[in-house]
N, C-alpha and C positions, 0 to 999 in steps of 0.2 A: 565874459567880455561882451560889451555892448555892441561894438562894431570893429571890424578890421581897421588897420591904420589908414587904408586908402578908400574908406567908405564912410558914409554917414547914414545913420539910422533915422527913419522918419515914419510917420503914420501916413498911409494913403489918404487922399481927400476923396472919399466916396460916401457923401451923406445919404445918398439914395439906398445904400446898404447898411446905414447906421454907423459907418466908420467916420468918426469926427477927428480931424487932425489935432485938436487940442486935448484929447483924452489919451494920455500916454502911459498911464499907470500899469497896464497889463501887456505892454509891448514885449515881444520875445527878445531874447538875447542872441548874439552871434554864437555863443557856446551851444545853445539849443539847436541852431541850424547845423553847426559843424557835427554835432552828435548824430543827427539824422543822416547827413551826407556820409559820415564815417561808417555807420552801421548798415546803410541801404544795401540791398542785394542787387536790385535792378535800378538802372537809371534810364529813363526814357529820353532819347535823343531825337530832336526834331530838326530837320534841315529842309531845303527847298531844291527841287529838281530844276533842270534847265528850262523846262516848260512851265515853271511856277507852281507845279503841284507839290503839296507838302509830302514829306517822307518822315515817318516817325517809327522808331524801333527801340526795343530795350537792349541795353548793353550792360556788360559787367564792367566795373571800374573800381578804382581805389582812390580814396580821399587821403592824401599824404601831404603833410606840411602845408595845409591850407589850400591845396589845389586838387581838383578832380582830374584823374588820368584815366583814359580808356583806350583800348586798341581796336583796330579794324584792319581788314585786308585792304591793301592799297587800291584794289579794283572794285571794292564794294560801292554800292549806290551812295551811301553816306560819305565815303571818302571822296568820290567824284563830286558830290554836291558841295562838300566843304572846300575842295580845291577851287571851285568856281565862286563860291559865296560862303565865307566862313562864319556867317551869323548862325547862332544856335539858340534854341530853347530846350532846356533840359528840366525834367521834373522827376520826382520820386513816385513810387507806386501809390502812396497813401493820399487820399483826399481829406482824411481826418487830421493828419499832421502834414500839411502841405508845405513843400519847399519847391520853388520854381526859380530857375536861373535863366536870365536872358543875357546873352553876351556874344563872345566870339570863341572859336576853337582854332588852335594852331598846333602844328607839329611840335611835340615836346622835345626840347633840347636839354637833357638832364645829365648830371654827372653819374659816374659809375656807382658811387654809394647811394645816390637817390634812386637810380634804376633798380638797384638791389632791394631797397626799401619798398618800392612799388611792387616788385615781384613777391616779396615776403607778405605784403598785405593781400595780394591776390590769393596766395596759398592759405593764409589765415581765413579768408572769407569763403573761398570756393574750393579749397582742397585741390587746387590745380596750379601747377607751375606754368605761367604763361610763356616762359622761355623768351622773355622780351629781347634779349641780346641776339638770339639766333633765329627768331621767327621770320624776320623780314617784313612783319606787319608794321603798320603805321601806329605810333604811339602819339595820341593827341592829348591836349590839356585844354581846359575850359578857362577862359578869362571873363569873369562876370562883369557886366555893366549894371545889372539890376537883379536883386534877389528879393523874392516875395515869399512870405511865410505866414502861416496862421494855424491855429487849432480850431477845427470845426466845432468842437464842443464849447468853445468860448469865443466864437466869432460874433460880433466884430471886434471885441475888446482886444484880441491878440493880433489883429492884422498889422503886419510890420513889413516895411520895405527897407532895403539898403541900396543906396546909389553909390556906385564906385567911380573913382576918378579914372578917366581913360585918356 
């Protein structure tokens, strides 16, 4: 898949890095991005404190049905930050296969079958049952506005952005 239904794929306009908007033959596909999000072990979540200082921590999460879900204690720094300002930057561990999401985070309202699937994905990845129904933790999901991705080994040819309808 080139792009999700609610997004358009484009080349960034960064000629100073050799990224030319008209050179589109090596752009990445959305399937490539989803594969990285699905397989990632850690997701770096960046939020902003009340005094404007950044806060960035790794979390475990599950990419299920085209959405990234992660949990946190309701009293955690990130939960307090997101309650006040729900903007998020999230990225994966690798700088060689970069995936960066800018968007918003909201409390997930999911059906029981989807909650079960999210829990199953956690068990597959982390060999840990997050006990999502009983933990009392906050289950959050990421709503992307912009996704950036590239392969370091083939940069700038692979530099690709997706802009989402919001």
